C-alpha positions as CSV (number, residue, x, y, z in Angstrom):
1,M,0.0,-0.1,0.0
2,L,1.4,3.4,-1.0
3,D,2.1,6.0,1.9
4,I,-0.6,8.2,2.0
5,R,2.1,11.1,1.5
6,I,2.9,9.9,-1.8
7,E,-0.4,9.6,-3.0
8,T,-0.9,13.3,-1.7
9,F,2.3,14.4,-3.3
10,L,1.3,12.9,-6.6
11,T,-2.2,14.4,-6.5
12,V,-0.7,17.7,-6.0
13,C,1.8,17.1,-8.9
14,E,-1.4,16.5,-11.1
15,F,-3.1,19.7,-10.3
16,M,-0.5,21.9,-8.9
17,N,-3.1,23.1,-6.7
18,Y,-3.2,22.3,-2.8
19,T,-7.2,23.0,-2.6
20,K,-7.8,20.9,-5.8
21,A,-5.6,17.9,-4.5
22,A,-7.4,18.3,-1.1
23,Q,-10.9,18.1,-2.9
24,R,-9.7,14.9,-4.9
25,L,-8.2,13.2,-1.6
26,N,-11.2,14.1,0.4
27,I,-9.0,15.7,3.0
28,T,-8.5,19.2,4.4
29,Q,-5.9,21.7,2.8
30,P,-3.8,21.5,5.9
31,A,-3.6,18.0,5.8
32,V,-2.0,18.1,2.2
33,S,0.3,20.9,3.2
34,Y,1.2,18.8,6.2
35,H,1.9,15.8,4.1
36,I,4.2,17.5,1.6
37,H,5.9,19.4,4.5
38,T,6.8,15.8,6.2
39,L,8.1,14.5,2.8
40,E,10.2,17.4,2.4
41,Q,11.5,17.1,6.1
42,E,12.1,13.5,5.2
43,Y,14.0,14.0,1.9
44,G,15.7,17.2,3.1
45,M,14.9,19.2,0.2
46,K,12.1,21.2,-1.1
47,L,9.8,19.6,-3.5
48,F,7.8,22.4,-4.7
49,D,8.4,26.1,-5.4
50,L,6.0,29.0,-5.8
51,Q,6.9,31.1,-8.9
52,D,4.6,33.8,-10.3
53,K,1.9,32.6,-8.1
54,K,2.1,29.1,-9.4
55,W,3.2,25.8,-7.8
56,V,6.2,24.0,-9.9
57,L,8.1,21.1,-9.0
58,T,11.8,21.6,-7.9
59,P,14.7,19.3,-9.8
60,A,14.1,17.3,-6.4
61,G,10.4,17.0,-6.7
62,Q,10.8,15.8,-10.4
63,A,13.0,13.0,-9.1
64,V,10.5,12.0,-6.3
65,R,7.5,12.4,-8.8
66,S,9.5,9.8,-11.1
67,V,10.1,7.4,-8.4
68,A,6.6,7.7,-6.9
69,L,5.0,7.0,-10.2
70,T,6.9,3.8,-10.6
71,M,6.1,2.9,-6.9
72,K,2.4,3.6,-7.8
73,H,2.4,1.5,-10.9
74,H,4.1,-1.5,-9.0
75,D,1.5,-1.1,-6.2
76,S,-1.2,-1.4,-8.8
77,M,0.4,-4.2,-10.8
78,L,0.7,-6.0,-7.4
79,R,-2.8,-5.6,-6.6
80,M,-3.8,-6.9,-10.0
81,T,-1.6,-9.9,-9.4
82,L,-3.0,-10.6,-6.0
83,Q,-6.5,-10.4,-7.4
84,R,-5.5,-12.7,-10.3
85,M,-4.3,-15.2,-7.8
86,K,-7.8,-14.8,-5.9
87,K,-9.9,-15.1,-9.3
88,N,-7.4,-16.6,-11.7
89,K,-7.5,-13.5,-13.6
90,E,-4.8,-10.8,-14.8
91,H,-5.3,-7.6,-16.5
92,I,-2.7,-5.7,-19.0
93,V,-3.2,-2.5,-20.8
94,I,-1.1,-2.4,-24.0
95,G,-0.7,0.6,-26.3
96,A,0.1,0.5,-29.9
97,T,0.3,3.2,-32.8
98,L,-2.2,2.9,-35.6
99,T,-0.6,0.6,-38.0
100,I,0.6,-1.6,-35.6
101,G,-2.7,-1.7,-33.5
102,I,-4.9,-2.4,-36.7
103,Y,-2.6,-4.6,-39.0
104,L,-0.2,-6.4,-36.4
105,L,-1.4,-6.7,-32.8
106,P,-4.8,-8.4,-33.2
107,N,-3.3,-11.7,-34.6
108,I,-0.3,-11.4,-31.7
109,I,-3.0,-11.1,-28.9
110,A,-5.2,-13.8,-30.3
111,D,-2.3,-16.1,-30.0
112,F,-1.3,-14.7,-26.5
113,L,-4.9,-15.4,-25.4
114,Q,-4.8,-19.1,-26.4
115,D,-1.9,-19.7,-23.8
116,N,-3.4,-17.2,-21.4
117,P,-7.3,-17.5,-21.7
118,S,-8.0,-15.8,-18.3
119,M,-6.2,-12.9,-19.2
120,Q,-8.1,-9.3,-19.5
121,I,-6.6,-7.1,-21.9
122,Q,-7.2,-3.5,-22.9
123,L,-5.7,-2.1,-26.2
124,I,-5.0,1.7,-26.4
125,I,-4.3,2.9,-30.0
126,A,-2.6,6.3,-30.2
127,N,0.4,8.1,-31.7
128,T,3.9,7.4,-30.5
129,Q,4.1,10.5,-28.2
130,E,1.0,10.0,-26.7
131,L,2.0,6.4,-25.7
132,L,5.2,7.4,-24.4
133,K,3.3,9.9,-22.1
134,K,1.0,7.3,-21.2
135,L,3.9,5.0,-20.5
136,D,5.5,7.4,-18.2
137,A,2.3,8.1,-16.3
138,K,2.1,4.5,-15.6
139,E,-1.3,4.3,-17.8
140,I,-0.4,1.3,-19.8
141,N,2.0,-1.6,-19.0
142,F,4.0,-1.7,-22.4
143,A,3.5,-0.5,-26.0
144,F,4.2,-1.2,-29.6
145,V,5.3,1.8,-31.4
146,E,6.6,2.9,-35.1
147,G,8.1,6.3,-34.1
148,L,11.2,7.1,-32.8
149,V,12.0,6.0,-29.2
150,P,14.6,7.5,-26.6
151,Q,16.7,4.3,-26.3
152,N,18.1,5.3,-22.8
153,E,14.9,5.8,-21.2
154,Y,12.9,2.5,-21.8
155,E,13.6,-1.3,-22.1
156,T,13.2,-1.6,-26.0
157,R,13.0,-4.8,-28.3
158,V,12.9,-4.5,-32.2
159,Y,10.0,-6.5,-33.2
160,S,10.5,-5.9,-37.0
161,R,12.2,-3.9,-39.9
162,E,9.3,-2.6,-41.8
163,P,9.4,-1.3,-45.5
164,F,8.0,2.2,-46.0
165,I,6.9,2.7,-49.4
166,G,5.1,5.0,-51.8
167,V,1.9,3.9,-53.4
168,C,-1.1,4.8,-55.6
169,A,-4.2,3.5,-57.2
170,A,-3.7,0.6,-59.7
171,D,-4.7,2.7,-62.7
172,Y,-2.8,5.9,-61.5
173,P,-1.2,7.8,-64.4
174,L,2.6,7.4,-63.3
175,R,5.0,9.0,-65.8
176,G,7.2,5.8,-66.9
177,S,7.8,2.5,-65.2
178,F,10.4,3.9,-62.9
179,C,11.0,7.2,-61.4
180,Y,13.0,9.4,-58.8
181,L,11.4,10.8,-55.8
182,E,11.8,14.3,-57.4
183,D,9.4,13.3,-60.3
184,L,6.7,12.7,-57.9
185,L,6.8,16.2,-56.7
186,E,3.8,17.4,-59.3
187,E,1.6,14.7,-57.8
188,R,-1.1,15.5,-54.9
189,L,0.3,13.9,-51.9
190,L,-2.1,12.3,-49.3
191,L,-0.8,12.3,-45.8
192,R,-1.3,11.4,-42.3
193,E,-1.7,14.1,-39.6
194,Q,1.8,15.5,-38.2
195,S,1.6,13.5,-35.0
196,S,1.5,10.2,-36.7
197,G,4.7,8.0,-36.9
198,S,4.2,7.5,-40.8
199,R,4.1,11.4,-41.2
200,R,7.1,11.9,-39.1
201,L,9.1,9.4,-41.0
202,L,8.1,10.8,-44.4
203,D,9.3,14.3,-43.2
204,R,12.7,12.8,-42.4
205,C,13.0,10.9,-45.4
206,L,12.3,14.2,-47.4
207,Q,14.6,16.5,-45.2
208,R,17.4,14.0,-46.3
209,R,17.0,14.9,-49.9
210,N,16.6,18.6,-49.2
211,L,12.9,18.2,-49.8
212,Q,9.6,18.9,-47.7
213,I,6.1,18.1,-47.8
214,S,5.1,21.8,-49.4
215,D,7.3,21.0,-52.3
216,F,4.6,18.6,-53.8
217,H,2.1,20.4,-56.1
218,S,-0.7,19.7,-53.5
219,Q,-1.3,18.2,-50.3
220,M,-4.1,16.6,-48.4
221,E,-4.1,15.7,-44.7
222,I,-6.4,12.8,-43.4
223,N,-6.3,11.7,-40.1
224,N,-8.1,8.4,-40.7
225,L,-6.2,5.6,-42.3
226,D,-9.0,3.9,-44.0
227,A,-10.3,7.1,-45.4
228,L,-6.4,7.9,-47.0
229,K,-6.3,4.4,-48.4
230,H,-9.7,4.7,-50.0
231,L,-8.9,8.1,-51.5
232,T,-5.7,6.8,-52.7
233,E,-7.7,3.9,-54.5
234,R,-9.9,6.3,-56.1
235,G,-6.8,8.2,-57.7
236,C,-6.9,11.2,-55.7
237,G,-3.2,11.2,-55.2
238,I,-0.1,9.0,-53.8
239,T,0.7,8.4,-50.4
240,F,3.3,6.9,-48.4
241,L,2.7,4.1,-45.9
242,F,4.2,1.2,-44.2
243,E,3.8,-1.7,-46.5
244,R,2.0,-3.7,-43.8
245,A,-0.7,-1.3,-43.9
246,V,-1.6,-1.8,-47.3
247,E,-0.9,-5.6,-47.8
248,E,-4.4,-6.5,-48.6
249,E,-5.0,-3.7,-51.2
250,L,-1.6,-4.6,-52.8
251,Q,-2.8,-8.4,-53.1
252,R,-6.2,-7.1,-54.3
253,G,-4.8,-5.1,-56.9
254,T,-6.4,-1.6,-55.9
255,L,-3.3,0.0,-55.0
256,K,0.1,-0.8,-56.5
257,K,3.7,0.2,-55.2
258,I,5.4,3.2,-56.9
259,P,8.8,2.1,-58.4
260,I,11.2,4.8,-57.0
261,K,14.7,4.4,-57.8
262,D,16.2,6.5,-54.8
263,F,13.6,5.6,-52.3
264,S,14.4,2.5,-50.1
265,I,13.3,3.1,-46.7
266,A,12.5,0.7,-43.8
267,H,11.8,1.6,-40.1
268,D,11.7,-0.5,-36.6
269,F,8.5,-1.6,-35.0
270,T,9.7,-1.3,-31.4
271,F,8.2,-3.1,-28.3
272,L,9.0,-1.1,-25.0
273,W,8.2,-0.8,-21.3
274,E,9.5,1.0,-18.3
275,E,13.1,0.6,-17.6
276,G,13.7,-1.5,-14.4
277,S,10.2,-2.6,-14.2
278,A,9.6,-5.2,-11.4
279,F,7.2,-6.9,-14.1
280,S,9.9,-7.1,-17.0
281,R,9.6,-10.9,-17.3
282,H,5.9,-10.7,-17.8
283,Y,6.3,-8.1,-20.5
284,E,9.2,-10.4,-22.2
285,S,6.7,-13.1,-22.3
286,F,4.3,-11.1,-24.3
287,F,7.1,-10.0,-26.8
288,Q,8.1,-13.7,-27.2
289,T,4.6,-14.4,-28.2
290,A,4.8,-11.7,-30.8
291,L,8.1,-13.2,-32.1
292,N,6.7,-16.6,-32.4
293,H,3.6,-15.2,-34.4
294,K,6.2,-13.6,-36.7
295,N,8.2,-16.7,-37.1
296,K,5.2,-19.1,-38.0
297,K,5.3,-20.7,-41.3
298,P,2.6,-19.1,-43.6
């Protein structure tokens, strides 16, 4: 069970307001002040400073918050483990970016459930930055992401290296059987929203060639992957996506890969969780299931 002072501290961190923290905890404001004061006495350092009439965390407070969140996460996981022992059930919360969450993870989860039929799973789909925030806040247990990950802040495992390709409608009037990336600048570019992993990857690919998205004749931004693919199938423009996201359309022949001579890009799909987690062994087990699924013979 977490020390009530730690609970109070984390609640103040959430609101940066003693009155709101007291209301959330259903205690008095003097009690909140007392809990924070005794923590500061115990650690010998101030945890909050008042700047411009607003409370902010000191460097010591930031360090305590990081450790306190880990303690809260472990306490939560311990409680779920004990409940599982009582009810023979376990609950995990998985985060995934859109392409992975739709086109990869469902089959992996299905395999995992075959070996863990009593497991309760919650899947949250969001962009990489949102998932990293949720991981830091202990709102998810682990994540599968396609975006860039700070390697020294998390336990990471590379699941696969995925091709990132240009595609267009099967009957799209491309100029010639092969082209260079610059040859496509006269086309309308259909692309995901700025926060998506594929959009960020495309930005970096273009920057390496001293190009940018605005160099295309016109652009259309779509924050829904199905809508983007449908518009591409209808010949409204070209797009760049992970090949895994358009496997079915390529097989059906409604989309085709654009043969770009100077564009050969691949990017890691990464599995990650909190560094030093007491539950690393459980997360490794799920990752092993994912690897077994990838290595299955067709």
